[in-house]
C-alpha positions as CSV (number, residue, x, y, z in Angstrom):
1,X,0.0,0.0,0.0
2,X,1.0,3.6,-0.3
3,X,1.4,5.3,3.1
4,X,1.7,9.0,3.6
5,X,3.0,10.0,7.0
6,X,2.3,13.6,8.0
7,X,4.2,15.3,10.7
8,X,1.7,17.9,12.0
9,X,4.4,19.9,13.8
10,X,3.7,23.6,14.3
11,X,6.8,24.4,16.3
12,X,10.4,23.5,15.6
13,X,11.0,19.9,16.6
14,X,12.6,16.8,15.2
15,X,10.0,14.5,13.6
16,X,11.1,11.5,15.6
17,X,7.6,9.9,15.9
18,X,6.8,10.2,12.2
19,X,10.3,8.9,11.3
20,X,9.8,5.8,13.4
21,X,6.3,5.2,12.0
22,X,7.5,5.8,8.4
23,X,10.4,3.4,9.2
24,X,8.1,0.5,10.2
25,X,5.8,1.0,7.2
26,X,8.8,1.1,4.9
27,X,10.3,-2.1,6.5
28,X,7.0,-3.9,6.0
29,X,7.2,-3.4,2.3
30,X,4.9,-0.4,1.9
31,X,5.6,2.6,-0.3
32,X,6.1,5.5,2.0
33,X,6.3,9.3,1.6
34,X,6.4,11.9,4.3
35,X,5.0,15.5,4.6
36,X,6.3,18.0,7.1
37,X,3.8,20.7,8.0
38,X,6.4,22.8,9.7
39,X,8.1,23.8,6.5
40,X,5.0,24.2,4.3
41,X,4.8,27.5,2.5
42,X,1.1,27.1,1.8
43,X,-0.1,24.2,4.0
44,X,-3.2,23.3,2.0
45,X,-1.7,23.8,-1.4
46,X,1.5,21.9,-0.7
47,X,-0.4,19.0,1.0
48,X,-2.9,18.8,-1.8
49,X,-0.2,18.7,-4.4
50,X,1.6,15.8,-2.6
51,X,-1.7,13.9,-2.1
52,X,-2.7,14.2,-5.8
53,X,0.8,13.1,-6.9
54,X,1.3,10.2,-4.5
55,X,-2.3,9.0,-4.2
56,X,-2.0,7.4,-0.8
57,X,-4.1,4.5,0.5
58,X,-3.4,5.4,4.1
59,X,-2.6,8.8,5.7
60,X,-1.1,8.7,9.2
61,X,-1.2,12.0,11.0
62,X,1.2,12.3,13.8
63,X,0.1,14.9,16.4
64,X,2.9,16.1,18.7
65,X,1.2,18.9,20.7
66,X,-2.3,20.2,21.4
67,X,-1.3,23.5,23.0
68,X,2.0,25.2,23.2
69,X,3.6,28.4,24.6
70,X,6.0,30.6,22.7
71,X,8.2,33.3,24.1
72,X,6.9,36.6,22.6
73,X,8.1,39.9,24.2
74,X,5.0,41.7,22.8
75,X,2.6,39.3,24.6
76,X,1.4,39.6,28.1
77,X,4.1,38.5,30.5
78,X,6.3,37.7,27.5
79,X,4.5,34.4,26.6
80,X,2.0,33.7,23.8
81,X,-0.4,30.7,24.1
82,X,-0.8,28.7,20.9
83,X,-3.9,26.5,20.3
84,X,-2.5,24.0,17.7
85,X,-5.7,22.1,17.1
86,X,-6.9,24.2,14.2
87,X,-3.8,23.4,12.2
88,X,-4.3,19.7,12.6
89,X,-7.9,20.1,11.6
90,X,-6.7,22.0,8.5
91,X,-4.5,19.1,7.6
92,X,-7.2,16.5,8.1
93,X,-9.8,18.5,6.2
94,X,-7.4,18.8,3.3
95,X,-6.8,15.1,3.2
96,X,-10.5,14.4,3.2
97,X,-11.2,16.8,0.5
98,X,-8.5,15.4,-1.8
99,X,-8.4,11.7,-1.1
100,X,-10.4,8.7,-0.1
101,X,-7.4,7.3,1.9
102,X,-7.9,5.8,5.3
103,X,-6.9,8.4,8.0
104,X,-5.3,7.2,11.2
105,X,-4.2,9.5,14.0
106,X,-1.3,9.0,16.4
107,X,1.6,10.7,18.2
108,X,2.1,11.9,21.7
109,X,-0.6,14.6,21.4
110,X,-3.1,11.9,20.5
111,X,-2.0,9.6,23.4
112,X,-3.5,12.0,26.0
113,X,-6.6,13.1,24.1
114,X,-7.6,10.3,21.8
115,X,-11.3,10.5,22.2
116,X,-11.3,14.3,22.1
117,X,-9.3,14.3,18.8
118,X,-11.7,11.9,17.1
119,X,-14.7,13.9,18.2
120,X,-13.0,17.2,17.3
121,X,-12.0,16.0,13.8
122,X,-15.0,13.8,13.2
123,X,-12.8,10.8,12.6
124,X,-13.2,7.2,13.5
125,X,-9.8,5.7,14.3
126,X,-6.5,6.4,16.0
127,X,-3.6,4.5,17.7
128,X,-2.2,5.3,21.1
129,X,0.9,3.9,22.7
130,X,3.9,2.3,21.0
131,X,2.8,2.6,17.4
132,X,6.2,1.3,16.0
133,X,4.7,-2.1,16.7
134,X,0.9,-1.5,16.4
135,X,1.0,0.5,13.2
136,X,2.3,-2.4,11.1
137,X,-0.4,-4.5,12.5
138,X,-3.0,-1.9,11.4
139,X,-1.6,-1.8,7.9
140,X,-1.5,-5.6,7.7
141,X,-5.1,-5.9,8.8
142,X,-6.2,-3.2,6.4
143,X,-4.5,-4.8,3.5
144,X,-5.7,-8.3,4.3
145,X,-9.2,-7.0,5.1
146,X,-8.7,-8.2,8.7
147,X,-9.9,-6.7,11.9
148,X,-8.3,-3.3,12.5
149,X,-10.3,-3.0,15.7
150,X,-8.1,-5.5,17.6
151,X,-4.9,-3.5,17.1
152,X,-3.3,-2.8,20.5
153,X,-3.9,0.7,21.6
154,X,-6.4,1.6,19.0
155,X,-9.4,3.9,19.7
156,X,-12.4,3.8,17.4
157,X,-16.0,4.9,17.0
158,X,-18.7,2.3,17.1
159,X,-22.5,2.9,17.1
160,X,-22.0,6.5,18.2
161,X,-19.7,5.5,21.1
162,X,-15.9,5.3,21.4
163,X,-14.1,2.1,22.2
164,X,-10.5,1.9,23.6
165,X,-8.4,-1.3,23.1
166,X,-5.8,-1.7,25.8
167,X,-2.2,-0.8,24.8
168,X,0.6,-3.3,25.0
169,X,4.1,-2.8,26.3
170,X,6.6,-4.3,23.9
171,X,9.6,-6.0,25.6
172,X,12.1,-6.2,22.7
173,X,12.2,-2.6,21.5
174,X,15.4,-3.5,19.6
175,X,13.1,-5.3,17.1
176,X,11.6,-2.0,15.8
177,X,12.6,-0.8,12.4
178,X,15.0,2.1,12.1
179,X,13.5,5.6,11.9
180,X,13.2,6.5,8.2
181,X,15.0,9.8,8.4
182,X,16.1,9.3,4.8
183,X,12.5,10.3,3.9
184,X,13.0,13.7,5.5
185,X,15.0,16.7,4.3
186,X,17.5,16.7,7.1
187,X,19.5,19.5,5.5
188,X,16.4,21.7,5.8
189,X,15.9,20.7,9.4
190,X,19.6,21.5,10.1
191,X,19.2,25.0,8.6
192,X,16.5,25.5,11.2
193,X,18.7,24.2,14.0
194,X,16.9,20.9,14.3
195,X,18.7,17.6,14.7
196,X,17.2,14.2,14.2
197,X,16.1,12.6,17.5
198,X,16.0,9.0,18.6
199,X,14.8,7.2,21.7
200,X,16.9,4.8,23.7
201,X,14.3,3.3,26.0
202,X,10.7,3.1,27.2
203,X,9.5,3.5,30.8
204,X,10.2,5.7,33.8
205,X,10.7,4.6,37.4
206,X,9.9,8.0,38.9
207,X,6.6,9.4,40.2
208,X,6.9,13.1,39.5
209,X,3.4,14.5,40.3
210,X,3.3,16.7,37.2
211,X,4.4,14.0,34.7
212,X,2.3,11.1,33.2
213,X,5.2,9.1,31.6
214,X,5.6,6.4,34.2
215,X,1.8,5.7,33.9
216,X,1.9,5.7,30.1
217,X,5.1,3.7,29.6
218,X,5.3,1.7,32.8
219,X,7.7,2.0,35.7
220,X,10.0,-0.7,34.5
221,X,12.6,0.2,31.9
222,X,12.7,-1.5,28.5
223,X,16.0,-0.6,27.1
224,X,17.4,-0.6,23.6
225,X,20.8,-2.2,23.6
226,X,23.7,0.2,23.3
227,X,24.7,-1.5,20.1
228,X,21.2,-0.9,18.6
229,X,21.2,2.8,19.7
230,X,24.5,3.5,18.0
231,X,23.5,1.4,15.0
232,X,20.5,3.8,14.7
233,X,22.9,6.8,14.8
234,X,25.0,5.4,12.1
235,X,21.9,4.6,10.0
236,X,20.9,8.3,10.3
237,X,24.4,9.5,9.3
238,X,24.2,7.6,6.0
239,X,21.7,10.2,4.9
240,X,24.6,12.7,4.8
241,X,23.1,15.0,7.4
242,X,23.6,15.8,10.2
243,X,26.7,15.4,12.3
244,X,24.5,15.6,15.5
245,X,21.7,13.6,17.0
246,X,19.4,14.3,19.9
247,X,18.4,11.7,22.5
248,X,14.7,12.6,23.1
249,X,14.2,10.3,26.1
250,X,12.6,11.5,29.3
251,X,15.9,11.6,31.4
252,X,18.6,10.2,29.1
253,X,20.9,9.4,32.0
254,X,18.5,7.1,33.9
255,X,19.3,4.2,34.2
256,X,22.8,5.6,34.5
257,X,24.6,2.4,33.4
258,X,22.6,2.3,30.2
259,X,23.5,5.9,29.3
260,X,27.1,5.3,30.0
261,X,27.1,2.1,27.9
262,X,25.7,4.1,24.9
263,X,28.5,6.7,25.3
264,X,31.1,3.9,25.5
265,X,29.7,2.3,22.4
266,X,30.1,5.5,20.5
267,X,33.7,5.8,21.7
268,X,34.5,2.2,20.9
269,X,33.4,2.7,17.3
270,X,35.4,5.9,17.0
271,X,32.5,7.8,15.5
272,X,33.0,11.4,14.6
273,X,29.6,12.6,15.9
274,X,28.1,15.1,18.4
275,X,25.0,14.5,20.4
276,X,22.8,16.3,22.9
277,X,19.8,15.8,25.1
278,X,17.3,18.2,26.5
279,X,16.7,16.4,29.8
280,X,19.0,14.7,32.2
281,X,18.0,14.0,35.8
282,X,20.2,15.5,38.5
283,X,21.3,12.0,39.6
284,X,24.7,10.4,39.1
285,X,26.0,13.4,37.2
286,X,29.5,13.0,38.3
287,X,32.9,14.1,37.0
288,X,33.5,10.6,35.6
289,X,30.1,10.5,33.8
290,X,30.6,14.0,32.3
291,X,34.1,12.9,31.0
292,X,32.4,10.0,29.2
293,X,29.7,12.3,27.9
294,X,32.2,14.7,26.5
295,X,34.6,12.0,25.1
296,X,31.6,10.4,23.2
297,X,30.7,13.8,21.6
298,X,28.2,15.4,23.9
299,X,27.7,19.1,22.8
300,X,24.7,20.0,25.0
301,X,22.8,18.9,28.0
302,X,19.7,20.2,29.6
303,X,19.6,19.7,33.4
304,X,16.0,19.2,34.8
305,X,16.3,20.9,38.1
306,X,12.7,22.1,38.4
307,X,13.1,22.9,42.1
308,X,16.0,23.2,44.6
309,X,13.7,23.3,47.7
310,X,13.9,20.1,49.8
311,X,10.2,20.6,50.6
312,X,9.2,20.9,47.0
313,X,11.4,18.1,45.7
314,X,9.6,15.8,48.2
315,X,6.2,17.2,47.4
316,X,6.8,16.8,43.6
317,X,8.2,13.3,44.2
318,X,11.3,14.2,42.1
319,X,13.4,11.3,43.3
320,X,16.5,13.5,43.8
321,X,17.9,15.8,46.5
322,X,19.3,19.3,46.8
323,X,22.8,17.7,47.2
324,X,22.2,15.8,43.9
325,X,21.4,19.1,42.2
326,X,24.5,20.7,43.6
327,X,26.7,17.8,42.5
328,X,25.2,17.9,39.0
329,X,25.8,21.7,38.6
330,X,29.4,21.4,39.8
331,X,30.2,18.4,37.6
332,X,28.7,20.0,34.5
333,X,30.5,23.3,35.2
334,X,33.8,21.5,35.5
335,X,33.3,19.4,32.4
336,X,33.1,22.3,29.9
337,X,30.1,20.8,28.3
338,X,27.6,23.5,27.3
339,X,24.5,23.0,29.4
340,X,21.2,24.7,30.4
341,X,18.9,24.2,33.3
342,X,15.1,24.2,33.7
343,X,13.0,25.3,36.7
344,X,9.3,24.8,37.2
345,X,7.4,27.0,39.6
346,X,3.8,26.6,40.8
347,X,3.4,23.0,41.7
348,X,1.1,22.1,44.6
349,X,2.7,23.3,47.9
350,X,4.8,26.0,46.2
351,X,5.3,29.2,48.2
352,X,7.4,32.3,47.8
353,X,9.8,30.8,50.3
354,X,10.3,27.6,48.3
355,X,10.9,29.7,45.1
356,X,13.4,31.8,47.0
357,X,15.3,28.7,48.1
358,X,15.5,27.5,44.5
359,X,16.6,30.8,43.1
360,X,19.2,31.3,45.9
361,X,20.8,28.0,45.0
362,X,20.8,28.7,41.3
363,X,22.5,32.0,41.9
364,X,25.5,30.1,43.3
365,X,26.3,28.5,39.9
366,X,27.0,29.6,36.4
367,X,24.7,28.0,33.8
368,X,26.3,28.8,30.4
369,X,23.3,28.2,28.2
370,X,20.9,29.8,30.5
371,X,18.0,28.9,32.8
372,X,14.5,28.3,31.5
373,X,11.7,29.0,34.0
374,X,8.2,27.7,33.5
375,X,5.5,29.2,35.7
376,X,2.4,27.1,36.0
377,X,1.9,23.3,35.5
378,X,0.4,22.1,32.2
379,X,-2.5,19.7,32.8
380,X,-2.8,17.0,30.2
381,X,-4.3,13.8,31.5
382,X,-5.7,12.2,34.6
383,X,-2.5,10.2,34.7
384,X,-0.9,13.2,36.3
385,X,-1.2,13.2,40.1
386,X,-1.4,17.0,40.1
387,X,-4.9,16.8,38.7
388,X,-6.3,15.9,42.1
389,X,-4.9,19.1,43.5
390,X,-6.2,21.1,40.6
391,X,-9.7,19.7,41.2
392,X,-9.5,20.2,45.0
393,X,-8.3,23.8,44.5
394,X,-11.0,24.7,42.1
395,X,-8.7,25.1,39.1
396,X,-10.2,22.2,37.1
397,X,-13.9,22.0,37.2
398,X,-14.3,19.5,34.4
399,X,-11.8,17.2,32.7
400,X,-13.1,18.4,29.3
401,X,-11.1,21.5,30.0
402,X,-7.9,19.5,29.5
403,X,-8.3,19.4,25.7
404,X,-9.1,23.1,25.6
405,X,-5.9,23.9,27.6
406,X,-5.7,23.9,31.4
407,X,-2.9,24.8,33.9
408,X,-2.4,24.8,37.6
409,X,-0.6,27.2,40.0
410,X,-0.3,26.8,43.7
411,X,-2.9,29.0,45.5
412,X,-0.2,29.8,48.0
413,X,1.5,32.2,45.4
414,X,-0.2,35.6,45.6
415,X,-0.9,37.5,42.4
416,X,1.2,40.5,43.2
417,X,4.2,38.3,44.2
418,X,4.0,36.3,40.9
419,X,3.7,39.4,38.8
420,X,6.8,40.9,40.4
421,X,8.6,37.5,40.2
422,X,8.1,37.1,36.5
423,X,9.2,40.6,35.7
424,X,12.3,40.3,37.8
425,X,13.2,36.9,36.2
426,X,12.6,38.3,32.7
427,X,15.1,41.0,33.5
428,X,17.6,38.6,35.0
429,X,20.6,37.8,32.8
430,X,20.5,34.3,31.3
431,X,16.9,33.6,32.3
432,X,14.0,32.9,30.0
433,X,10.5,32.8,31.4
434,X,7.5,30.9,30.1
435,X,4.2,31.7,31.8
436,X,1.7,29.0,31.4
437,X,-0.4,30.5,34.2
438,X,0.6,33.3,36.5
439,X,-1.6,32.8,39.5
440,X,-4.6,31.0,40.9
441,X,-7.6,32.8,39.4
442,X,-10.3,30.4,40.6
443,X,-11.6,32.8,43.2
444,X,-12.3,30.0,45.6
C-alpha cells in the first residue's frame, strides 16, 4: 500500500515519531512518503499537491502537541499561548477533500486526548501507545481485510460511542525498524537548528506528580541495547546529514549504566559525531560521567532541576535531593560541556519561600546556556497526580477542560508576588520565562 506519514508539527522539533512510523511501514514493504507541515509555504496547497501526486491508500497524521507556549516579548508576561488544534484540523480536512485514503491519528498529542481528537476532527480511528509495533499490525489488517479494531492501543468509534483497546508494552524494542530519516529533508531541518532525534528506552521509574510518563510507559525500563542505539545513529548518518543527533528520552541518564554504555559504544566505534539531550536527571551526574559524555561527543545537556527546595522536591516526588542538584551543577560546570537548566514554579505546595530557596541555590552557579523557568503546570491527563490538587483547589472543574488547555498554579502564590517575580526573572541575565499560568484565578 501507499502510506503518507504527516508530521503535524507547528513548532520547531525533530519528527522522531513520524520517522519511526515511516520506518516500520517502509520495512514492512509499503511505499512511503512523508510530509512536514512545519516547512509548508502554503499548507493546504502543498499538501494537496503531494496527495494528488502520491495517491496514498493510508494517511497517518502524527500529532505532537495540542497546545504550546511561545516566548513573545510583545505578549502579556512575554508568553503567547498557541492552540494547535486548528492546524491539525486544516491538515485532516485537506486530506479528506482530496483523497479517499484511510486516515489514522497518532503521536504523543493523541495519546492523551484520543477520544477528544476523534470527536473534534469527526474521525473514527487512531492508535495510542507504542505505534512502532501496532501501526504495522494496522496496515496488515487493512491490506488483508482483517480486523483493525483489535490492534493494540487503537481507539475507534462504534455505534455512536468510542471504544478503547488496551495498549501493549513491547519488551524487545530493539526489534523495531530504524527511523526513516532518509525520507525527510535533514538538511532543511539542520538549517533551522533541528537535529534528528531518537529514543533509547521506554518506561520511567519516577513518580513526579506533574508527569504522566511512568503511567503511560510503565515503571519498568525497557532498554534498547547500546549497540542498537549506535546502529541507529550510524543509520541516520548515512543520509549525509547531520553530524549531530538528539536523545529525546525522558531523562537520558537514567538508568545511569545504560546511558554510559551508549556513550562507551560511540567511543569504541570511534565515531565522529556530536549528540545532545534536553533532559537529564540530577542523579549520578559525576565528573566521571561527564568525562564520558564529553569524550563520546556530547555538545549540549539540559539539566532538569525544576526545584531546589527540599520541601518541593519531596512534594513533587522528584526522586532527587538538593545535594544531587549541587553535584550535578558542579560536575557539569567543571566538564566544559555547554548546558542549560530548567525550573518549574507553581506545583502544589509551592510558596514564595520555596521559590526563593530554588533561586538562591541557582545564583551560586553559572549555567552557560541559561535557565528556562516555567510558571504554571500544564494539565494533560488524569495520569498526572497534580490533577487531584487542581480539582480540589477549584482550578479544574471538568476534565473536558484539558483538551481546551488547562494549567495549575499553587494557590499559595499571591498574584502581586507572581507578577513581580516574573518581571524580575525576565530582567535577569541568562533567564527565559515561560508563563503557562501566572496565579490561581479560581476565586475559591
